[in-house]
KOLFIGU-139514 format. One record per atom (N, C-alpha, C, O): atom name; chain; x, y, z. Coordinates in Angstrom, 3 decimals, padded with zeros to 6 digits, m for minus. Layout:
// KOLFIGU-139514
TIVEX atom mol       px       py       pz
TIVEX   CA   A        X        Y        Z
...
// end
This chain:
// KOLFIGU-139514
TIVEX atom mol       px       py       pz
TIVEX    N   A  080.081  162.389  182.096
TIVEX   CA   A  079.912  161.053  182.857
TIVEX    C   A  081.283  160.644  183.194
TIVEX    O   A  082.204  160.739  182.383
TIVEX    N   A  081.432  160.160  184.460
TIVEX   CA   A  082.668  159.586  184.961
TIVEX    C   A  082.567  158.069  184.712
TIVEX    O   A  081.547  157.473  185.060
TIVEX    N   A  083.577  157.434  184.130
TIVEX   CA   A  083.575  156.036  183.940
TIVEX    C   A  084.200  155.375  185.181
TIVEX    O   A  085.184  155.880  185.722
TIVEX    N   A  083.642  154.272  185.621
TIVEX   CA   A  084.253  153.519  186.674
TIVEX    C   A  085.138  152.329  186.223
TIVEX    O   A  086.117  151.945  186.863
TIVEX    N   A  084.696  151.769  185.040
TIVEX   CA   A  085.375  150.558  184.582
TIVEX    C   A  085.354  150.595  183.042
TIVEX    O   A  084.406  151.128  182.466
TIVEX    N   A  086.374  150.044  182.364
TIVEX   CA   A  086.432  149.799  180.948
TIVEX    C   A  086.812  148.338  180.742
TIVEX    O   A  087.804  147.834  181.267
TIVEX    N   A  085.944  147.674  179.928
TIVEX   CA   A  086.169  146.270  179.611
TIVEX    C   A  086.416  146.248  178.004
TIVEX    O   A  085.711  146.929  177.260
TIVEX    N   A  087.349  145.510  177.572
TIVEX   CA   A  087.576  145.272  176.092
TIVEX    C   A  087.741  143.754  175.937
TIVEX    O   A  088.179  143.100  176.883
TIVEX    N   A  087.424  143.203  174.842
TIVEX   CA   A  087.583  141.766  174.571
TIVEX    C   A  089.109  141.650  174.439
TIVEX    O   A  089.812  142.450  173.822
TIVEX    N   A  089.552  140.521  175.114
TIVEX   CA   A  090.988  140.059  175.165
TIVEX    C   A  091.582  140.025  173.716
TIVEX    O   A  090.897  139.584  172.794
TIVEX    N   A  092.762  140.453  173.527
TIVEX   CA   A  093.424  140.352  172.283
TIVEX    C   A  093.426  138.827  171.787
TIVEX    O   A  093.594  137.891  172.569
TIVEX    N   A  093.242  138.689  170.546
TIVEX   CA   A  093.374  137.321  170.000
TIVEX    C   A  094.442  137.339  168.938
TIVEX    O   A  094.974  138.388  168.575
TIVEX    N   A  094.726  136.224  168.478
TIVEX   CA   A  095.803  136.068  167.447
TIVEX    C   A  095.523  136.981  166.223
TIVEX    O   A  096.419  137.525  165.577
TIVEX    N   A  094.186  137.099  165.963
TIVEX   CA   A  093.783  137.851  164.601
TIVEX    C   A  093.314  139.246  164.960
TIVEX    O   A  093.212  140.079  164.060
TIVEX    N   A  093.025  139.555  166.202
TIVEX   CA   A  092.462  140.952  166.376
TIVEX    C   A  092.809  141.582  167.782
TIVEX    O   A  092.725  140.925  168.820
TIVEX    N   A  093.187  142.848  167.741
TIVEX   CA   A  093.474  143.558  168.848
TIVEX    C   A  092.525  144.759  168.907
TIVEX    O   A  092.672  145.618  169.777
TIVEX    N   A  091.551  144.826  167.987
TIVEX   CA   A  090.754  146.040  167.753
TIVEX    C   A  090.085  146.566  168.992
TIVEX    O   A  090.226  147.759  169.261
TIVEX    N   A  089.342  145.756  169.803
TIVEX   CA   A  088.635  146.347  170.915
TIVEX    C   A  089.568  147.153  171.868
TIVEX    O   A  089.268  148.257  172.323
TIVEX    N   A  090.738  146.484  172.123
TIVEX   CA   A  091.730  147.188  173.031
TIVEX    C   A  092.272  148.467  172.424
TIVEX    O   A  092.318  149.515  173.069
TIVEX    N   A  092.685  148.356  171.156
TIVEX   CA   A  093.251  149.509  170.440
TIVEX    C   A  092.265  150.581  170.371
TIVEX    O   A  092.638  151.740  170.548
TIVEX    N   A  090.916  150.281  170.106
TIVEX   CA   A  089.963  151.281  170.034
TIVEX    C   A  089.820  152.171  171.259
TIVEX    O   A  089.638  153.383  171.144
TIVEX    N   A  089.905  151.550  172.441
TIVEX   CA   A  089.674  152.271  173.700
TIVEX    C   A  090.903  152.743  174.400
TIVEX    O   A  090.850  153.566  175.315
TIVEX    N   A  092.042  152.200  173.949
TIVEX   CA   A  093.319  152.559  174.686
TIVEX    C   A  093.551  154.006  174.883
TIVEX    O   A  093.892  154.409  175.996
TIVEX    N   A  093.388  154.852  173.849
TIVEX   CA   A  093.711  156.309  174.016
TIVEX    C   A  092.705  156.924  175.064
TIVEX    O   A  093.092  157.723  175.917
TIVEX    N   A  091.508  156.548  174.966
TIVEX   CA   A  090.546  157.056  175.942
TIVEX    C   A  090.817  156.666  177.355
TIVEX    O   A  090.731  157.496  178.260
TIVEX    N   A  091.152  155.380  177.572
TIVEX   CA   A  091.533  154.891  178.849
TIVEX    C   A  092.785  155.674  179.451
TIVEX    O   A  092.798  156.101  180.606
TIVEX    N   A  093.787  155.810  178.591
TIVEX   CA   A  094.949  156.525  179.002
TIVEX    C   A  094.654  157.974  179.404
TIVEX    O   A  095.180  158.444  180.412
TIVEX    N   A  093.851  158.667  178.662
TIVEX   CA   A  093.403  160.039  178.935
TIVEX    C   A  092.635  160.053  180.298
TIVEX    O   A  092.870  160.942  181.117
TIVEX    N   A  091.750  159.104  180.533
TIVEX   CA   A  091.041  159.033  181.752
TIVEX    C   A  091.765  158.504  182.951
TIVEX    O   A  091.278  158.568  184.080
TIVEX    N   A  092.939  157.979  182.688
TIVEX   CA   A  093.666  157.333  183.818
TIVEX    C   A  093.043  156.019  184.284
TIVEX    O   A  093.158  155.673  185.460
TIVEX    N   A  092.410  155.306  183.422
TIVEX   CA   A  091.785  154.089  183.733
TIVEX    C   A  092.412  152.888  183.111
TIVEX    O   A  092.920  152.947  181.991
TIVEX    N   A  092.381  151.765  183.848
TIVEX   CA   A  092.982  150.524  183.284
TIVEX    C   A  091.922  149.749  182.444
TIVEX    O   A  090.750  149.709  182.819
TIVEX    N   A  092.319  149.169  181.371
TIVEX   CA   A  091.389  148.378  180.561
TIVEX    C   A  091.333  146.981  181.052
TIVEX    O   A  092.379  146.333  181.060
TIVEX    N   A  090.169  146.419  181.485
TIVEX   CA   A  090.078  145.040  181.907
TIVEX    C   A  089.830  144.206  180.739
TIVEX    O   A  088.739  144.193  180.169
TIVEX    N   A  090.924  143.447  180.346
TIVEX   CA   A  090.769  142.681  179.104
TIVEX    C   A  090.912  141.115  179.396
TIVEX    O   A  091.459  140.354  178.598
TIVEX    N   A  090.397  140.730  180.549
TIVEX   CA   A  090.574  139.330  180.971
TIVEX    C   A  089.655  138.337  180.115
TIVEX    O   A  089.939  137.144  180.009
TIVEX    N   A  088.593  138.887  179.545
TIVEX   CA   A  087.678  138.075  178.857
TIVEX    C   A  087.805  137.945  177.414
TIVEX    O   A  087.868  138.943  176.695
TIVEX    N   A  087.849  136.662  176.923
TIVEX   CA   A  088.004  136.492  175.406
TIVEX    C   A  086.600  136.914  174.814
TIVEX    O   A  085.583  137.091  175.485
TIVEX    N   A  086.710  137.039  173.519
TIVEX   CA   A  085.491  137.470  172.723
TIVEX    C   A  084.224  136.630  173.040
TIVEX    O   A  083.141  137.179  173.244
TIVEX    N   A  084.384  135.318  173.075
TIVEX   CA   A  083.339  134.384  173.376
TIVEX    C   A  082.976  134.244  174.860
TIVEX    O   A  082.043  133.520  175.206
TIVEX    N   A  083.715  134.938  175.731
TIVEX   CA   A  083.452  134.773  177.129
TIVEX    C   A  082.642  135.923  177.699
TIVEX    O   A  082.807  136.334  178.848
TIVEX    N   A  081.707  136.455  176.793
TIVEX   CA   A  080.901  137.471  177.178
TIVEX    C   A  079.944  137.238  178.364
TIVEX    O   A  079.571  138.184  179.057
TIVEX    N   A  079.538  135.940  178.598
TIVEX   CA   A  078.696  135.584  179.704
TIVEX    C   A  079.519  135.763  181.028
TIVEX    O   A  078.968  136.146  182.060
TIVEX    N   A  080.772  135.492  180.966
TIVEX   CA   A  081.607  135.686  182.151
TIVEX    C   A  081.733  137.163  182.435
TIVEX    O   A  081.708  137.613  183.581
TIVEX    N   A  081.872  137.923  181.317
TIVEX   CA   A  081.913  139.471  181.505
TIVEX    C   A  080.610  139.948  182.220
TIVEX    O   A  080.631  140.718  183.180
TIVEX    N   A  079.473  139.427  181.671
TIVEX   CA   A  078.105  139.916  182.318
TIVEX    C   A  078.132  139.545  183.724
TIVEX    O   A  077.717  140.365  184.544
TIVEX    N   A  078.598  138.338  184.134
TIVEX   CA   A  078.624  137.960  185.563
TIVEX    C   A  079.523  138.868  186.360
TIVEX    O   A  079.191  139.232  187.488
TIVEX    N   A  080.645  139.238  185.805
TIVEX   CA   A  081.610  140.193  186.513
TIVEX    C   A  080.864  141.491  186.717
TIVEX    O   A  080.878  142.064  187.807
TIVEX    N   A  080.162  141.989  185.582
TIVEX   CA   A  079.546  143.285  185.674
TIVEX    C   A  078.425  143.253  186.806
TIVEX    O   A  078.327  144.124  187.670
TIVEX    N   A  077.618  142.180  186.700
TIVEX   CA   A  076.540  142.122  187.748
TIVEX    C   A  076.947  142.011  189.101
TIVEX    O   A  076.140  142.240  190.002
TIVEX    N   A  078.282  141.637  189.366
TIVEX   CA   A  078.821  141.541  190.686
TIVEX    C   A  079.209  142.934  191.208
TIVEX    O   A  079.442  143.082  192.407
TIVEX    N   A  079.285  143.937  190.361
TIVEX   CA   A  079.772  145.307  190.742
TIVEX    C   A  078.642  145.990  191.414
TIVEX    O   A  077.487  145.586  191.283
TIVEX    N   A  078.976  147.081  192.175
TIVEX   CA   A  077.907  147.842  192.892
TIVEX    C   A  077.003  148.550  191.820
TIVEX    O   A  077.449  148.968  190.751
TIVEX    N   A  075.682  148.645  192.208
TIVEX   CA   A  074.846  149.407  191.299
TIVEX    C   A  075.247  150.745  191.258
TIVEX    O   A  075.799  151.273  192.224
TIVEX    N   A  074.983  151.406  190.088
TIVEX   CA   A  075.358  152.812  189.873
TIVEX    C   A  076.638  153.154  189.232
TIVEX    O   A  076.985  154.317  189.023
TIVEX    N   A  077.432  151.967  188.880
TIVEX   CA   A  078.728  152.105  188.201
TIVEX    C   A  078.494  152.439  186.706
TIVEX    O   A  077.522  151.981  186.105
TIVEX    N   A  079.389  153.233  186.133
TIVEX   CA   A  079.336  153.587  184.745
TIVEX    C   A  080.421  152.696  184.078
TIVEX    O   A  081.610  152.831  184.369
TIVEX    N   A  080.003  151.832  183.224
TIVEX   CA   A  080.904  150.908  182.655
TIVEX    C   A  080.856  150.924  181.091
TIVEX    O   A  079.786  150.892  180.483
TIVEX    N   A  082.026  150.973  180.499
TIVEX   CA   A  082.145  150.986  179.118
TIVEX    C   A  082.662  149.596  178.581
TIVEX    O   A  083.629  149.037  179.098
TIVEX    N   A  082.027  149.115  177.610
TIVEX   CA   A  082.418  147.814  177.112
TIVEX    C   A  082.681  147.961  175.624
TIVEX    O   A  081.834  148.467  174.887
TIVEX    N   A  083.877  147.512  175.169
TIVEX   CA   A  084.303  147.574  173.745
TIVEX    C   A  084.495  146.127  173.273
TIVEX    O   A  085.397  145.426  173.730
TIVEX    N   A  083.618  145.693  172.339
TIVEX   CA   A  083.658  144.242  172.056
TIVEX    C   A  083.645  144.067  170.509
TIVEX    O   A  083.427  145.041  169.789
TIVEX    N   A  083.869  142.877  170.015
TIVEX   CA   A  083.786  142.524  168.605
TIVEX    C   A  082.313  142.600  168.139
TIVEX    O   A  081.399  142.196  168.858
TIVEX    N   A  082.111  143.136  166.896
TIVEX   CA   A  080.772  143.381  166.403
TIVEX    C   A  079.918  142.141  166.444
TIVEX    O   A  078.743  142.240  166.797
TIVEX    N   A  080.443  140.961  166.100
TIVEX   CA   A  079.656  139.775  165.954
TIVEX    C   A  079.084  139.266  167.198
TIVEX    O   A  078.089  138.542  167.159
TIVEX    N   A  079.657  139.601  168.332
TIVEX   CA   A  079.033  139.137  169.592
TIVEX    C   A  078.319  140.147  170.403
TIVEX    O   A  077.764  139.832  171.456
TIVEX    N   A  078.320  141.361  169.936
TIVEX   CA   A  077.611  142.489  170.557
TIVEX    C   A  076.095  142.107  170.764
TIVEX    O   A  075.577  142.273  171.869
TIVEX    N   A  075.411  141.613  169.739
TIVEX   CA   A  073.957  141.244  169.971
TIVEX    C   A  073.813  140.227  171.178
TIVEX    O   A  072.913  140.350  172.009
TIVEX    N   A  074.683  139.295  171.217
TIVEX   CA   A  074.519  138.270  172.333
TIVEX    C   A  074.893  138.871  173.671
TIVEX    O   A  074.304  138.566  174.708
TIVEX    N   A  075.875  139.721  173.615
TIVEX   CA   A  076.246  140.554  174.915
TIVEX    C   A  075.008  141.371  175.319
TIVEX    O   A  074.588  141.288  176.474
TIVEX    N   A  074.392  142.180  174.384
TIVEX   CA   A  073.239  142.948  174.756
TIVEX    C   A  072.208  142.089  175.402
TIVEX    O   A  071.739  142.384  176.502
TIVEX    N   A  071.830  140.978  174.700
TIVEX   CA   A  070.786  140.026  175.261
TIVEX    C   A  071.080  139.583  176.639
TIVEX    O   A  070.209  139.506  177.506
TIVEX    N   A  072.414  139.271  176.836
TIVEX   CA   A  072.837  138.801  178.188
TIVEX    C   A  072.711  139.868  179.279
TIVEX    O   A  072.548  139.593  180.467
TIVEX    N   A  072.804  141.144  178.767
TIVEX   CA   A  072.671  142.267  179.763
TIVEX    C   A  071.174  142.690  179.839
TIVEX    O   A  070.840  143.660  180.519
TIVEX    N   A  070.317  141.983  179.163
TIVEX   CA   A  068.815  142.247  179.424
TIVEX    C   A  068.220  143.121  178.279
TIVEX    O   A  067.035  143.451  178.338
TIVEX    N   A  068.994  143.496  177.262
TIVEX   CA   A  068.525  144.344  176.174
TIVEX    C   A  068.053  143.539  175.048
TIVEX    O   A  068.407  142.360  175.006
TIVEX    N   A  067.300  144.016  174.128
TIVEX   CA   A  066.834  143.390  172.941
TIVEX    C   A  067.521  144.036  171.752
TIVEX    O   A  067.186  145.146  171.340
TIVEX    N   A  068.583  143.243  171.163
TIVEX   CA   A  069.274  143.768  170.045
TIVEX    C   A  068.455  144.054  168.888
TIVEX    O   A  068.877  144.935  168.139
TIVEX    N   A  067.261  143.427  168.567
TIVEX   CA   A  066.507  143.764  167.532
TIVEX    C   A  065.872  145.161  167.585
TIVEX    O   A  065.505  145.718  166.550
TIVEX    N   A  065.743  145.724  168.803
TIVEX   CA   A  065.153  147.117  168.872
TIVEX    C   A  066.345  148.152  168.856
TIVEX    O   A  066.117  149.351  168.699
TIVEX    N   A  067.606  147.663  169.020
TIVEX   CA   A  068.732  148.570  169.026
TIVEX    C   A  069.582  148.633  167.786
TIVEX    O   A  070.227  149.641  167.497
TIVEX    N   A  069.569  147.468  167.014
TIVEX   CA   A  070.425  147.270  165.889
TIVEX    C   A  069.696  146.938  164.646
TIVEX    O   A  068.672  146.266  164.770
TIVEX    N   A  070.062  147.300  163.493
TIVEX   CA   A  069.362  146.891  162.297
TIVEX    C   A  069.301  145.393  162.111
TIVEX    O   A  070.369  144.781  162.138
TIVEX    N   A  068.272  144.792  161.942
TIVEX   CA   A  068.101  143.370  161.882
TIVEX    C   A  068.716  142.629  163.101
TIVEX    O   A  069.000  141.435  163.006
TIVEX    N   A  068.920  143.319  164.231
TIVEX   CA   A  069.417  142.711  165.396
TIVEX    C   A  070.879  142.476  165.342
TIVEX    O   A  071.395  141.761  166.201
TIVEX    N   A  071.623  143.044  164.359
TIVEX   CA   A  073.066  142.841  164.142
TIVEX    C   A  073.768  144.081  164.056
TIVEX    O   A  073.238  145.060  163.532
TIVEX    N   A  074.990  144.116  164.560
TIVEX   CA   A  075.833  145.323  164.419
TIVEX    C   A  076.455  145.300  163.034
TIVEX    O   A  077.155  144.343  162.703
TIVEX    N   A  076.222  146.334  162.199
TIVEX   CA   A  076.780  146.388  160.900
TIVEX    C   A  078.335  146.399  160.912
TIVEX    O   A  078.915  147.176  161.671
TIVEX    N   A  078.973  145.632  160.163
TIVEX   CA   A  080.400  145.506  160.161
TIVEX    C   A  081.105  146.737  159.790
TIVEX    O   A  082.285  146.844  160.126
TIVEX    N   A  080.494  147.743  159.096
TIVEX   CA   A  081.153  148.887  158.646
TIVEX    C   A  080.919  150.041  159.655
TIVEX    O   A  081.308  151.166  159.340
TIVEX    N   A  080.330  149.843  160.803
TIVEX   CA   A  079.982  150.856  161.724
TIVEX    C   A  080.930  150.736  162.874
TIVEX    O   A  081.073  149.668  163.468
TIVEX    N   A  081.631  151.910  163.216
TIVEX   CA   A  082.546  151.922  164.289
TIVEX    C   A  082.368  152.996  165.332
TIVEX    O   A  083.191  153.139  166.237
TIVEX    N   A  081.272  153.768  165.204
TIVEX   CA   A  081.072  154.971  166.012
TIVEX    C   A  079.739  154.994  166.763
TIVEX    O   A  079.261  156.037  167.207
TIVEX    N   A  079.170  153.811  166.882
TIVEX   CA   A  077.936  153.734  167.666
TIVEX    C   A  078.248  153.339  169.163
TIVEX    O   A  079.250  152.692  169.470
TIVEX    N   A  077.350  153.764  170.027
TIVEX   CA   A  077.355  153.433  171.408
TIVEX    C   A  076.043  152.960  171.855
TIVEX    O   A  075.066  153.594  171.454
TIVEX    N   A  075.867  151.988  172.589
TIVEX   CA   A  074.591  151.459  173.139
TIVEX    C   A  074.667  151.801  174.583
TIVEX    O   A  075.575  151.377  175.297
TIVEX    N   A  073.676  152.596  175.027
TIVEX   CA   A  073.580  152.986  176.353
TIVEX    C   A  072.518  152.128  177.102
TIVEX    O   A  071.368  152.080  176.665
TIVEX    N   A  072.858  151.501  178.140
TIVEX   CA   A  071.924  150.606  178.962
TIVEX    C   A  071.917  151.297  180.332
TIVEX    O   A  072.954  151.627  180.908
TIVEX    N   A  070.702  151.492  180.811
TIVEX   CA   A  070.535  152.073  182.177
TIVEX    C   A  069.617  151.183  182.927
TIVEX    O   A  068.596  150.684  182.453
TIVEX    N   A  070.100  151.009  184.241
TIVEX   CA   A  069.491  150.060  185.178
TIVEX    C   A  068.886  150.764  186.331
TIVEX    O   A  069.396  151.807  186.739
TIVEX    N   A  067.796  150.243  186.900
TIVEX   CA   A  067.305  150.749  188.173
TIVEX    C   A  068.166  150.300  189.322
TIVEX    O   A  069.106  149.532  189.114
TIVEX    N   A  067.887  150.746  190.518
TIVEX   CA   A  068.733  150.475  191.641
TIVEX    C   A  068.761  148.951  191.928
TIVEX    O   A  069.723  148.417  192.480
TIVEX    N   A  067.627  148.264  191.514
TIVEX   CA   A  067.560  146.807  191.759
TIVEX    C   A  068.174  145.982  190.616
TIVEX    O   A  068.125  144.752  190.607
TIVEX    N   A  068.738  146.698  189.677
TIVEX   CA   A  069.473  145.954  188.542
TIVEX    C   A  068.627  145.660  187.340
TIVEX    O   A  069.067  145.019  186.386
TIVEX    N   A  067.380  146.144  187.399
TIVEX   CA   A  066.519  145.906  186.129
TIVEX    C   A  066.747  146.952  185.030
TIVEX    O   A  066.808  148.151  185.303
TIVEX    N   A  066.865  146.507  183.860
TIVEX   CA   A  067.058  147.452  182.734
TIVEX    C   A  065.768  148.264  182.570
TIVEX    O   A  064.675  147.704  182.485
TIVEX    N   A  065.924  149.646  182.527
TIVEX   CA   A  064.790  150.452  182.278
TIVEX    C   A  064.894  151.329  181.016
TIVEX    O   A  063.889  151.867  180.553
TIVEX    N   A  066.105  151.471  180.466
TIVEX   CA   A  066.220  152.218  179.280
TIVEX    C   A  067.443  151.686  178.422
TIVEX    O   A  068.534  151.447  178.938
TIVEX    N   A  067.191  151.529  177.150
TIVEX   CA   A  068.328  151.227  176.204
TIVEX    C   A  068.125  152.091  174.999
TIVEX    O   A  067.011  152.331  174.533
TIVEX    N   A  069.218  152.533  174.530
TIVEX   CA   A  069.225  153.339  173.249
TIVEX    C   A  070.558  153.273  172.578
TIVEX    O   A  071.594  153.021  173.194
TIVEX    N   A  070.494  153.522  171.225
TIVEX   CA   A  071.705  153.554  170.404
TIVEX    C   A  072.057  155.036  170.160
TIVEX    O   A  071.185  155.829  169.806
TIVEX    N   A  073.239  155.375  170.337
TIVEX   CA   A  073.744  156.721  169.987
TIVEX    C   A  074.675  156.546  168.857
TIVEX    O   A  075.678  155.835  168.923
TIVEX    N   A  074.298  157.243  167.779
TIVEX   CA   A  074.960  156.988  166.425
TIVEX    C   A  076.419  157.443  166.420
TIVEX    O   A  077.247  156.829  165.748
TIVEX    N   A  076.735  158.459  167.124
TIVEX   CA   A  078.128  158.977  167.069
TIVEX    C   A  078.429  159.416  168.519
TIVEX    O   A  077.558  159.999  169.165
TIVEX    N   A  079.564  159.166  169.010
TIVEX   CA   A  079.910  159.550  170.343
TIVEX    C   A  081.336  160.031  170.561
TIVEX    O   A  082.223  159.773  169.747
TIVEX    N   A  081.526  160.667  171.567
TIVEX   CA   A  082.831  160.962  172.087
TIVEX    C   A  082.809  160.985  173.563
TIVEX    O   A  081.797  161.401  174.127
TIVEX    N   A  083.855  160.568  174.261
TIVEX   CA   A  083.930  160.546  175.658
TIVEX    C   A  084.673  161.792  176.169
TIVEX    O   A  085.810  162.032  175.763
TIVEX    N   A  084.087  162.540  176.998
TIVEX   CA   A  084.659  163.726  177.469
TIVEX    C   A  085.595  163.243  178.630
TIVEX    O   A  085.283  162.291  179.346
TIVEX    N   A  086.800  163.975  178.783
TIVEX   CA   A  087.668  163.690  179.869
TIVEX    C   A  087.386  164.584  180.990
TIVEX    O   A  088.139  164.604  181.964
TIVEX    N   A  086.287  165.367  180.909
TIVEX   CA   A  085.906  166.267  182.076
TIVEX    C   A  084.844  165.651  182.921
TIVEX    O   A  084.418  166.248  183.910
// end
């Protein structure tokens, strides 16, 4: 899969984790990390994503605590994707895949327990 955009929560005083997590992959793929949005600005992130052309492959790296709310804002149900609707604090290798129809409606969501992004 070719990625079109990578978003990571903006660095805060206490955490750089989302950016640091995806930085090596972004460098390998030659993509810039869009980190304009703070952790609590996930609704602004969703608005930005919805303004993009349909069919784009977008990777989002965010803080665990806001992932359920981000999923809900993107049209997914975190209760069906995450244990008790929350991202476990000790889990760092899950990926949630959301797929949308041409008209922008979510038609598939699934959790992938371990992932790697190919550079091919």
